[in-house]
VOFI-251468 format. One record per residue (C-alpha): residue number from 1; residue in one letter; x, y, z. Coordinates in nm, 2 decimals, always signed. Example, Ala and Ser with C-alpha at 12.3 -4.5 7.8 and 13.67 -1.06 7.14 Angstrom:
num;residuo;X;Y;Z
1;A;+1.23;-0.45;+0.78
2;S;+1.37;-0.11;+0.71
//
This chain:
num;residuo;X;Y;Z
1;M;-2.97;-16.46;+7.03
2;K;-2.60;-16.39;+7.06
3;N;-2.60;-16.44;+7.44
4;I;-2.80;-16.76;+7.41
5;L;-2.55;-16.91;+7.16
6;L;-2.27;-16.81;+7.40
7;H;-2.43;-17.01;+7.68
8;L;-2.50;-17.30;+7.45
9;R;-2.13;-17.32;+7.37
10;K;-2.08;-17.47;+7.72
11;Y;-2.30;-17.76;+7.61
12;I;-2.17;-17.81;+7.26
13;K;-2.16;-18.19;+7.30
14;E;-2.53;-18.20;+7.40
15;T;-2.62;-17.95;+7.13
16;I;-2.47;-18.18;+6.87
17;L;-2.57;-18.52;+7.01
18;G;-2.94;-18.42;+7.06
19;P;-3.02;-18.33;+6.70
20;T;-2.79;-18.62;+6.58
21;F;-2.99;-18.89;+6.76
22;K;-3.31;-18.72;+6.63
23;L;-3.17;-18.75;+6.28
24;F;-3.11;-19.12;+6.33
25;E;-3.47;-19.15;+6.45
26;A;-3.59;-18.96;+6.14
27;C;-3.40;-19.19;+5.90
28;L;-3.56;-19.49;+6.06
29;E;-3.91;-19.34;+6.04
30;L;-3.86;-19.29;+5.66
31;L;-3.79;-19.66;+5.61
32;V;-4.13;-19.76;+5.75
33;P;-4.35;-19.67;+5.45
34;L;-4.11;-19.86;+5.22
35;I;-4.15;-20.17;+5.44
36;V;-4.53;-20.13;+5.44
37;A;-4.52;-20.11;+5.06
38;Y;-4.30;-20.42;+5.04
39;I;-4.55;-20.61;+5.26
40;V;-4.84;-20.50;+5.04
41;D;-4.67;-20.58;+4.71
42;N;-4.48;-20.90;+4.81
43;G;-4.66;-21.03;+5.11
44;I;-5.03;-20.96;+5.05
45;N;-5.06;-20.92;+4.67
46;N;-4.83;-21.21;+4.60
47;E;-4.92;-21.42;+4.30
48;K;-4.87;-21.74;+4.50
49;G;-5.10;-21.62;+4.78
50;I;-5.03;-21.44;+5.11
51;N;-4.67;-21.49;+5.22
52;K;-4.71;-21.51;+5.60
53;D;-4.34;-21.56;+5.67
54;L;-4.25;-21.24;+5.48
55;I;-4.53;-21.04;+5.66
56;I;-4.41;-21.17;+6.00
57;Y;-4.05;-21.10;+5.92
58;S;-4.13;-20.75;+5.79
59;C;-4.34;-20.68;+6.10
60;L;-4.06;-20.79;+6.33
61;V;-3.82;-20.56;+6.14
62;M;-4.07;-20.27;+6.19
63;I;-4.10;-20.35;+6.56
64;G;-3.72;-20.35;+6.58
65;I;-3.71;-20.01;+6.41
66;A;-3.97;-19.88;+6.65
67;F;-3.77;-19.99;+6.96
68;L;-3.45;-19.85;+6.81
69;G;-3.62;-19.53;+6.72
70;F;-3.76;-19.50;+7.07
71;A;-3.41;-19.54;+7.21
72;F;-3.28;-19.27;+6.98
73;S;-3.57;-19.04;+7.07
74;I;-3.52;-19.08;+7.45
75;T;-3.14;-19.02;+7.41
76;A;-3.20;-18.71;+7.19
77;Q;-3.45;-18.57;+7.44
78;Y;-3.21;-18.63;+7.73
79;F;-2.93;-18.44;+7.56
80;S;-3.17;-18.16;+7.43
81;A;-3.31;-18.11;+7.78
82;K;-2.97;-18.11;+7.94
83;A;-2.85;-17.84;+7.69
84;A;-3.17;-17.63;+7.73
85;V;-3.18;-17.64;+8.11
86;G;-2.80;-17.59;+8.14
87;A;-2.80;-17.30;+7.90
88;S;-3.10;-17.13;+8.06
89;T;-2.95;-17.17;+8.41
90;S;-2.63;-17.01;+8.29
91;L;-2.83;-16.74;+8.11
92;R;-3.03;-16.67;+8.42
93;S;-2.72;-16.65;+8.63
94;S;-2.55;-16.41;+8.38
95;L;-2.87;-16.20;+8.36
96;Y;-2.88;-16.18;+8.74
97;K;-2.51;-16.09;+8.75
98;K;-2.57;-15.82;+8.49
99;I;-2.86;-15.67;+8.68
100;Q;-2.64;-15.66;+9.00
101;S;-2.37;-15.47;+8.80
102;L;-2.61;-15.20;+8.68
103;S;-2.62;-14.86;+8.84
104;Y;-2.93;-14.72;+9.01
105;S;-2.99;-14.51;+8.69
106;E;-3.03;-14.82;+8.47
107;L;-3.24;-15.00;+8.73
108;D;-3.47;-14.69;+8.76
109;K;-3.52;-14.69;+8.38
110;M;-3.59;-15.06;+8.34
111;G;-3.81;-15.10;+8.65
112;T;-3.83;-15.39;+8.89
113;S;-4.14;-15.57;+8.74
114;T;-3.99;-15.60;+8.39
115;L;-3.66;-15.73;+8.53
116;I;-3.85;-16.00;+8.73
117;T;-4.04;-16.10;+8.41
118;R;-3.72;-16.12;+8.21
119;M;-3.55;-16.33;+8.48
120;T;-3.84;-16.57;+8.51
121;S;-4.09;-16.59;+8.23
122;D;-3.86;-16.48;+7.94
123;V;-3.58;-16.72;+8.04
124;N;-3.83;-17.01;+8.07
125;Q;-3.96;-16.94;+7.72
126;V;-3.61;-16.94;+7.59
127;Q;-3.54;-17.27;+7.77
128;T;-3.85;-17.42;+7.60
129;G;-3.75;-17.28;+7.27
130;I;-3.39;-17.43;+7.29
131;N;-3.53;-17.77;+7.39
132;L;-3.78;-17.80;+7.11
133;T;-3.54;-17.65;+6.86
134;L;-3.27;-17.91;+6.93
135;R;-3.53;-18.19;+6.92
136;L;-3.74;-18.08;+6.61
137;F;-3.56;-17.81;+6.41
138;L;-3.35;-18.07;+6.22
139;R;-3.58;-18.37;+6.26
140;S;-3.89;-18.21;+6.10
141;P;-3.71;-18.06;+5.79
142;I;-3.51;-18.38;+5.74
143;I;-3.83;-18.60;+5.75
144;V;-4.01;-18.35;+5.52
145;F;-3.74;-18.34;+5.26
146;G;-3.65;-18.70;+5.31
147;A;-4.01;-18.79;+5.24
148;L;-3.99;-18.57;+4.93
149;I;-3.68;-18.76;+4.81
150;M;-3.84;-19.10;+4.88
151;A;-4.15;-18.98;+4.68
152;F;-3.92;-18.89;+4.38
153;T;-3.77;-19.24;+4.39
154;I;-4.12;-19.39;+4.37
155;S;-4.28;-19.15;+4.12
156;P;-4.12;-18.82;+4.01
157;R;-4.45;-18.69;+3.86
158;L;-4.65;-18.75;+4.18
159;A;-4.37;-18.61;+4.38
160;L;-4.44;-18.27;+4.23
161;I;-4.75;-18.26;+4.44
162;F;-4.52;-18.28;+4.75
163;I;-4.32;-17.98;+4.62
164;V;-4.63;-17.77;+4.58
165;V;-4.76;-17.87;+4.92
166;I;-4.43;-17.79;+5.09
167;I;-4.39;-17.45;+4.92
168;L;-4.75;-17.34;+5.02
169;L;-4.68;-17.45;+5.37
170;L;-4.35;-17.26;+5.39
171;F;-4.53;-16.94;+5.29
172;I;-4.79;-16.99;+5.56
173;V;-4.53;-17.07;+5.83
174;L;-4.30;-16.78;+5.74
175;G;-4.60;-16.54;+5.72
176;V;-4.73;-16.63;+6.06
177;M;-4.38;-16.61;+6.20
178;F;-4.32;-16.25;+6.08
179;I;-4.66;-16.14;+6.21
180;C;-4.63;-16.31;+6.55
181;I;-4.28;-16.22;+6.66
182;P;-4.37;-15.85;+6.73
183;L;-4.70;-15.96;+6.88
184;Y;-4.52;-16.19;+7.13
185;K;-4.31;-15.90;+7.23
186;K;-4.63;-15.70;+7.31
187;V;-4.75;-16.00;+7.51
188;Q;-4.44;-15.99;+7.73
189;N;-4.47;-15.62;+7.78
190;K;-4.83;-15.66;+7.89
191;L;-4.71;-15.93;+8.12
192;D;-4.46;-15.68;+8.27
193;S;-4.75;-15.45;+8.35
194;V;-4.95;-15.73;+8.52
195;T;-4.64;-15.83;+8.72
196;L;-4.59;-15.47;+8.83
197;S;-4.95;-15.45;+8.94
198;T;-4.92;-15.78;+9.12
199;R;-4.60;-15.68;+9.30
200;E;-4.74;-15.34;+9.40
201;N;-5.06;-15.50;+9.54
202;L;-4.88;-15.76;+9.74
203;V;-4.62;-15.52;+9.88
204;G;-4.88;-15.26;+9.96
205;A;-5.16;-15.49;+10.08
206;R;-5.18;-15.32;+10.42
207;V;-5.20;-14.97;+10.26
208;I;-5.47;-15.08;+10.01
209;R;-5.68;-15.23;+10.29
210;A;-5.62;-14.93;+10.52
211;F;-5.76;-14.70;+10.25
212;T;-6.03;-14.96;+10.14
213;R;-5.90;-14.95;+9.78
214;E;-5.95;-15.32;+9.72
215;E;-6.23;-15.28;+9.46
216;D;-6.03;-15.01;+9.27
217;E;-5.72;-15.22;+9.27
218;I;-5.91;-15.53;+9.16
219;K;-6.07;-15.33;+8.87
220;S;-5.72;-15.19;+8.77
221;Y;-5.57;-15.54;+8.78
222;H;-5.86;-15.69;+8.58
223;K;-5.81;-15.41;+8.32
224;K;-5.44;-15.49;+8.28
225;N;-5.51;-15.86;+8.28
226;K;-5.78;-15.82;+8.02
227;E;-5.54;-15.63;+7.80
228;L;-5.29;-15.91;+7.83
229;K;-5.56;-16.16;+7.75
230;E;-5.68;-15.97;+7.44
231;T;-5.32;-15.95;+7.31
232;Q;-5.27;-16.32;+7.38
233;K;-5.59;-16.40;+7.20
234;K;-5.49;-16.20;+6.90
235;V;-5.15;-16.37;+6.87
236;G;-5.31;-16.70;+6.95
237;L;-5.57;-16.66;+6.68
238;I;-5.30;-16.58;+6.42
239;S;-5.07;-16.86;+6.53
240;G;-5.37;-17.09;+6.56
241;L;-5.44;-17.06;+6.19
242;M;-5.13;-17.26;+6.12
243;D;-5.27;-17.60;+6.22
244;P;-5.60;-17.58;+6.02
245;L;-5.43;-17.43;+5.71
246;T;-5.16;-17.71;+5.73
247;Y;-5.43;-17.98;+5.75
248;I;-5.63;-17.83;+5.47
249;I;-5.33;-17.80;+5.23
250;V;-5.19;-18.15;+5.31
251;N;-5.52;-18.32;+5.29
252;F;-5.60;-18.16;+4.95
253;G;-5.25;-18.29;+4.85
254;I;-5.35;-18.64;+4.97
255;I;-5.68;-18.63;+4.78
256;I;-5.50;-18.53;+4.46
257;L;-5.22;-18.79;+4.53
258;V;-5.47;-19.07;+4.58
259;Y;-5.68;-18.97;+4.27
260;L;-5.38;-18.95;+4.03
261;G;-5.22;-19.25;+4.20
262;A;-5.53;-19.46;+4.14
263;I;-5.51;-19.38;+3.77
264;K;-5.15;-19.48;+3.75
265;V;-5.23;-19.81;+3.93
266;N;-5.50;-19.88;+3.68
267;V;-5.26;-19.83;+3.39
268;G;-4.99;-20.03;+3.56
269;D;-4.74;-19.75;+3.61
270;L;-4.74;-19.79;+3.99
271;S;-4.82;-20.07;+4.23
272;Q;-5.07;-20.05;+4.52
273;G;-4.77;-20.06;+4.76
274;D;-4.62;-19.76;+4.60
275;I;-4.95;-19.56;+4.64
276;I;-4.96;-19.66;+5.01
277;A;-4.60;-19.56;+5.05
278;L;-4.67;-19.22;+4.89
279;Y;-4.98;-19.18;+5.11
280;N;-4.78;-19.26;+5.42
281;Y;-4.51;-19.01;+5.32
282;M;-4.77;-18.74;+5.27
283;S;-4.92;-18.82;+5.61
284;I;-4.57;-18.81;+5.77
285;I;-4.52;-18.47;+5.61
286;L;-4.85;-18.36;+5.76
287;V;-4.76;-18.47;+6.11
288;E;-4.41;-18.32;+6.09
289;L;-4.53;-17.99;+5.95
290;V;-4.78;-17.96;+6.23
291;K;-4.50;-18.02;+6.47
292;L;-4.29;-17.77;+6.28
293;A;-4.57;-17.51;+6.30
294;K;-4.59;-17.55;+6.67
295;L;-4.21;-17.53;+6.69
296;I;-4.22;-17.20;+6.49
297;I;-4.48;-17.06;+6.74
298;T;-4.26;-17.16;+7.03
299;M;-3.95;-17.02;+6.85
300;N;-4.13;-16.69;+6.79
301;K;-4.20;-16.66;+7.17
302;A;-3.84;-16.76;+7.24
303;I;-3.70;-16.51;+6.99
304;A;-3.92;-16.23;+7.13
305;C;-3.81;-16.31;+7.49
306;S;-3.44;-16.35;+7.39
307;N;-3.46;-16.00;+7.24
308;R;-3.59;-15.86;+7.57
309;I;-3.31;-16.04;+7.76
310;E;-3.06;-15.91;+7.51
311;Q;-3.18;-15.55;+7.59
312;V;-3.08;-15.60;+7.95
313;M;-2.75;-15.78;+7.86
314;K;-2.65;-15.49;+7.64
315;L;-2.70;-15.23;+7.91
316;E;-2.38;-15.09;+8.07
317;S;-2.35;-14.92;+8.40
318;S;-2.34;-14.55;+8.35
319;L;-2.13;-14.50;+8.66
320;I;-1.79;-14.36;+8.58
321;H;-1.48;-14.52;+8.73
322;K;-1.15;-14.34;+8.64
323;E;-0.85;-14.21;+8.81
324;N;-0.84;-13.83;+8.82
325;D;-0.63;-13.54;+8.94
326;I;-0.87;-13.41;+9.19
327;S;-0.72;-13.36;+9.53
328;S;-0.89;-13.23;+9.85
329;H;-0.75;-13.14;+10.19
330;Y;-1.08;-13.25;+10.36
331;Y;-1.19;-13.59;+10.46
332;I;-1.51;-13.55;+10.26
333;E;-1.58;-13.27;+10.03
334;Y;-1.88;-13.18;+9.81
335;N;-1.75;-12.93;+9.55
336;N;-2.01;-12.74;+9.35
337;V;-2.21;-13.06;+9.30
338;S;-2.52;-13.09;+9.09
339;L;-2.72;-13.40;+9.01
340;K;-2.97;-13.47;+8.74
341;Y;-3.13;-13.82;+8.74
342;H;-3.23;-13.82;+8.37
343;K;-3.11;-13.60;+8.08
344;D;-3.44;-13.42;+8.04
345;S;-3.52;-13.39;+8.41
346;L;-3.46;-13.09;+8.64
347;N;-3.17;-13.08;+8.88
348;S;-3.23;-13.28;+9.20
349;L;-2.93;-13.11;+9.35
350;S;-2.78;-12.77;+9.25
351;N;-2.44;-12.63;+9.33
352;I;-2.39;-12.81;+9.67
353;S;-2.06;-12.73;+9.84
354;F;-1.95;-12.82;+10.19
355;S;-1.67;-13.02;+10.37
356;V;-1.66;-13.27;+10.65
357;N;-1.38;-13.36;+10.90
358;K;-1.31;-13.72;+11.00
359;G;-1.52;-13.83;+11.30
360;D;-1.77;-13.55;+11.26
361;T;-2.15;-13.60;+11.30
362;I;-2.33;-13.44;+11.01
363;G;-2.71;-13.38;+11.02
364;I;-2.91;-13.33;+10.70
365;I;-3.26;-13.19;+10.71
366;G;-3.51;-13.05;+10.47
367;G;-3.86;-13.09;+10.34
368;T;-3.98;-13.39;+10.13
369;G;-3.81;-13.40;+9.79
370;S;-3.54;-13.15;+9.90
371;G;-3.26;-13.39;+9.79
372;K;-3.15;-13.54;+10.12
373;T;-3.11;-13.90;+10.00
374;S;-2.97;-13.78;+9.67
375;L;-2.69;-13.61;+9.85
376;I;-2.59;-13.93;+10.03
377;N;-2.63;-14.14;+9.71
378;L;-2.35;-13.94;+9.55
379;L;-2.11;-14.01;+9.84
380;C;-2.19;-14.39;+9.81
381;H;-2.14;-14.35;+9.43
382;F;-2.48;-14.49;+9.35
383;Y;-2.51;-14.21;+9.10
384;D;-2.25;-13.99;+8.93
385;A;-2.26;-13.61;+8.99
386;T;-2.37;-13.42;+8.68
387;N;-2.14;-13.14;+8.77
388;G;-1.87;-13.09;+9.04
389;F;-1.73;-13.37;+9.24
390;V;-1.75;-13.56;+9.57
391;S;-1.42;-13.66;+9.73
392;L;-1.33;-13.90;+10.01
393;N;-0.98;-13.90;+10.16
394;G;-0.87;-13.65;+9.90
395;K;-0.99;-13.87;+9.60
396;N;-1.29;-13.84;+9.38
397;V;-1.54;-14.12;+9.48
398;N;-1.55;-14.23;+9.12
399;S;-1.18;-14.32;+9.13
400;Y;-1.26;-14.59;+9.39
401;N;-1.36;-14.94;+9.31
402;D;-1.72;-14.97;+9.42
403;E;-1.65;-15.26;+9.65
404;E;-1.35;-15.07;+9.81
405;L;-1.56;-14.76;+9.85
406;R;-1.86;-14.93;+10.01
407;E;-1.65;-15.14;+10.24
408;K;-1.58;-14.80;+10.41
409;I;-1.95;-14.72;+10.44
410;G;-2.23;-14.86;+10.65
411;I;-2.57;-14.74;+10.52
412;V;-2.91;-14.77;+10.67
413;P;-3.16;-14.68;+10.39
414;Q;-3.50;-14.51;+10.44
415;K;-3.69;-14.83;+10.39
416;A;-3.59;-15.09;+10.65
417;V;-3.51;-15.41;+10.44
418;L;-3.46;-15.74;+10.61
419;F;-3.41;-16.07;+10.42
420;H;-3.57;-16.41;+10.49
421;G;-3.34;-16.61;+10.72
422;T;-3.24;-16.54;+11.08
423;I;-3.14;-16.23;+11.28
424;K;-2.79;-16.35;+11.27
425;S;-2.78;-16.41;+10.90
426;N;-2.91;-16.06;+10.84
427;L;-2.65;-15.91;+11.07
428;L;-2.37;-16.10;+10.89
429;W;-2.45;-15.90;+10.57
430;G;-2.25;-15.62;+10.74
431;N;-1.95;-15.85;+10.79
432;K;-1.96;-16.22;+10.71
433;N;-1.66;-16.28;+10.94
434;A;-1.80;-16.10;+11.24
435;S;-1.78;-16.28;+11.58
436;M;-2.07;-16.32;+11.82
437;E;-1.91;-16.05;+12.03
438;D;-1.92;-15.81;+11.74
439;L;-2.29;-15.90;+11.67
440;N;-2.39;-15.85;+12.03
441;E;-2.21;-15.52;+12.05
442;A;-2.39;-15.40;+11.74
443;L;-2.73;-15.51;+11.89
444;E;-2.65;-15.32;+12.21
445;I;-2.55;-15.00;+12.04
446;S;-2.86;-15.01;+11.81
447;Q;-3.09;-15.07;+12.11
448;S;-3.19;-15.41;+11.97
449;I;-3.05;-15.64;+12.24
450;D;-3.35;-15.65;+12.46
451;F;-3.61;-15.75;+12.21
452;V;-3.37;-16.00;+12.04
453;K;-3.30;-16.17;+12.38
454;N;-3.67;-16.19;+12.44
455;K;-3.72;-16.40;+12.12
456;E;-3.74;-16.77;+12.19
457;K;-3.42;-16.85;+11.98
458;G;-3.25;-16.51;+12.04
459;I;-3.02;-16.41;+11.76
460;D;-3.11;-16.73;+11.57
461;S;-3.48;-16.64;+11.56
462;V;-3.64;-16.65;+11.21
463;V;-3.69;-16.34;+11.01
464;E;-3.98;-16.37;+10.77
465;Q;-3.98;-16.22;+10.42
466;N;-3.93;-15.84;+10.44
467;G;-3.91;-15.88;+10.82
468;A;-4.29;-15.91;+10.85
469;N;-4.27;-16.05;+11.20
470;F;-4.10;-15.74;+11.34
471;S;-4.24;-15.39;+11.41
472;G;-4.12;-15.09;+11.21
473;G;-3.90;-14.97;+11.49
474;Q;-3.75;-15.32;+11.54
475;K;-3.67;-15.35;+11.17
476;Q;-3.50;-15.01;+11.17
477;R;-3.28;-15.10;+11.47
478;L;-3.18;-15.43;+11.32
479;C;-3.08;-15.25;+11.00
480;I;-2.87;-15.01;+11.21
481;A;-2.71;-15.31;+11.38
482;R;-2.63;-15.47;+11.05
483;A;-2.45;-15.15;+10.94
484;L;-2.26;-15.13;+11.27
485;V;-2.14;-15.49;+11.24
486;R;-1.91;-15.36;+10.96
487;K;-1.75;-15.10;+11.19
488;P;-1.75;-14.86;+10.90
489;E;-1.55;-14.54;+10.86
490;I;-1.87;-14.37;+10.75
491;L;-2.21;-14.45;+10.90
492;I;-2.52;-14.32;+10.71
493;L;-2.86;-14.32;+10.88
494;D;-3.11;-14.22;+10.61
495;D;-3.42;-14.12;+10.81
496;S;-3.37;-14.46;+10.98
497;T;-3.49;-14.37;+11.32
498;S;-3.83;-14.23;+11.22
499;A;-4.02;-14.53;+11.38
500;L;-3.83;-14.49;+11.71
501;D;-3.97;-14.31;+12.01
502;Y;-3.77;-14.01;+12.14
503;A;-3.62;-14.19;+12.43
504;T;-3.49;-14.48;+12.22
505;D;-3.37;-14.23;+11.96
506;A;-3.18;-14.04;+12.23
507;R;-3.02;-14.35;+12.37
508;L;-2.91;-14.46;+12.02
509;R;-2.75;-14.12;+11.94
510;L;-2.57;-14.14;+12.28
511;A;-2.44;-14.49;+12.20
512;L;-2.32;-14.38;+11.86
513;K;-2.12;-14.10;+12.01
514;S;-1.94;-14.36;+12.23
515;L;-1.82;-14.58;+11.94
516;S;-1.45;-14.66;+11.99
517;Y;-1.37;-14.64;+11.62
518;K;-1.52;-14.29;+11.58
519;P;-1.69;-14.31;+11.24
520;T;-1.80;-14.01;+11.05
521;I;-2.18;-14.01;+11.09
522;F;-2.44;-13.87;+10.85
523;I;-2.79;-13.85;+11.00
524;I;-3.08;-13.77;+10.77
525;S;-3.38;-13.69;+10.98
526;Q;-3.70;-13.48;+10.99
527;R;-3.66;-13.42;+11.36
528;T;-3.44;-13.13;+11.47
529;S;-3.41;-13.30;+11.81
530;S;-3.22;-13.59;+11.64
531;L;-2.97;-13.35;+11.49
532;Q;-2.92;-13.08;+11.76
533;N;-2.59;-13.23;+11.89
534;A;-2.45;-13.27;+11.54
535;D;-2.12;-13.09;+11.46
536;K;-2.27;-12.95;+11.14
537;I;-2.63;-12.95;+11.01
538;I;-2.70;-12.90;+10.64
539;V;-3.04;-12.76;+10.55
540;L;-3.17;-12.84;+10.20
541;D;-3.46;-12.68;+10.01
542;E;-3.55;-12.78;+9.66
543;G;-3.20;-12.93;+9.60
544;K;-3.01;-12.63;+9.73
545;V;-2.82;-12.56;+10.05
546;V;-3.00;-12.29;+10.24
547;G;-2.81;-12.32;+10.56
548;I;-2.51;-12.48;+10.72
549;G;-2.41;-12.46;+11.08
550;T;-2.48;-12.59;+11.43
551;H;-2.83;-12.62;+11.58
552;D;-2.79;-12.29;+11.77
553;E;-2.65;-12.11;+11.47
554;L;-2.92;-12.22;+11.24
555;L;-3.19;-12.12;+11.49
556;N;-3.05;-11.77;+11.47
557;N;-2.99;-11.73;+11.09
558;C;-3.18;-12.00;+10.89
559;E;-3.55;-11.93;+10.84
560;E;-3.62;-12.28;+10.69
561;Y;-3.46;-12.45;+10.99
562;Q;-3.65;-12.23;+11.23
563;E;-3.97;-12.32;+11.06
564;I;-3.90;-12.69;+11.09
565;H;-3.78;-12.67;+11.45
566;Y;-4.06;-12.45;+11.59
567;S;-4.34;-12.64;+11.41
568;Q;-4.21;-12.96;+11.58
569;N;-4.18;-12.80;+11.92
570;K;-4.54;-12.68;+11.90
571;K;-4.66;-13.03;+11.82
572;E;-4.45;-13.17;+12.10
573;D;-4.59;-12.92;+12.35
574;L;-4.94;-13.02;+12.25
//
């Protein structure tokens, strides 16, 4: 709740004016039963006969109160909506900013689906909660207790019925609230699971169809959806008890009130108008408590969702940024580096040590899960080394500001990711100030220029979501072009030529060698042919370095490299 209040502070005027105008409306509503009682006692039951002028005058007053109340209500809803929408927009922006600031470790722990749910569904629930709270949280209690006070002014004894009714209803409302809050949290967690399943099925639709797993995935989805439904039904059943219990208690109160009131009218202690006023006040309490009950249900959802948002907002990036005394004579150095992704997990990398000179081309090869990408993630400071250090230009990478460090690096990840827009807008991610000459140069080097020119709009051609209108090889080459637009000191190709044919791959490597600014290049690949001209090749196996050297050296003295190379050559010969 703390974060929500911080965002509401930006709309302090609206937060005050919304409930204030609702308060004015509530005060006007409390006057209506008194006017009705006045009409009954003085207009209808007048000893001289029906006083039409008084009735008409009183009715006009009530119509005036209705219009004034309507104006107050609309004004209150305007300010409440403005505060709710503004605060939720600010909250969503802060949440998005917080997510962007988190390290890979925190993102791995939270998971994409739950972050999406918290950014969308949870924030929307909070917005609804703020809106209704500002409109009803003061109005309903004021009317309830105002009606109680008015009842005391009419008949203190009969007003005791109001006190009993209100106390019973408070017990019901608070009981339901305490039961429902943890259940609503479970509902949102189940929604996370459904969101995850939906996301996986949409992203992996082609794979699911390729393996004819549609029926299995539908069954799995229905199971998770059913669990969500059952949890929602359970919490809905409990919260749904509030309305009937409220009606039962208030209507019993009305029956007792009318019965005892009739006795008092007969003995002359109260007038008929007083009984009608008391009845109206009890009916007003009924309506307002029903509204309050629904508000409590909405608040329960909002509180559960705000707690989930708070969990994200309290997260701090685990990446270390500090100046240190480490100095290295090498351009890049890995010094006895180990990496463990989670405290209880096994090492992904163990005791890695090697150095790189500026302008070198470094190949990294190894089996699946050998730690190739993990090795590069440390250089980019996506994770902190568990032991040892990685240095760049003689400084530990964690002593760099992340933006400063990554400005030096152009990285092409394993999965080719393009964003909805145009080819040009995607390339400008590398350098937003790049000229057309820079963009065309990057396209040429990445071997993309031909298929881009063949597009109807060329570089301004549309890129669909996830680059769905491009082949795997085209997406990889555009991602390489995007990295080259930056003209980085360090270029990292993380298995990013796997979809290219051998001829295109060879032309790309030759073009990279001819770059005028001579970046240090890291090439992660499963093909030894892609690495054979590298200045140094690092062979990994189960997170450990089992060989370092040139292609020829490793063929002579590294069994793992020999196994990879000759298995590929045999396949190629076939």
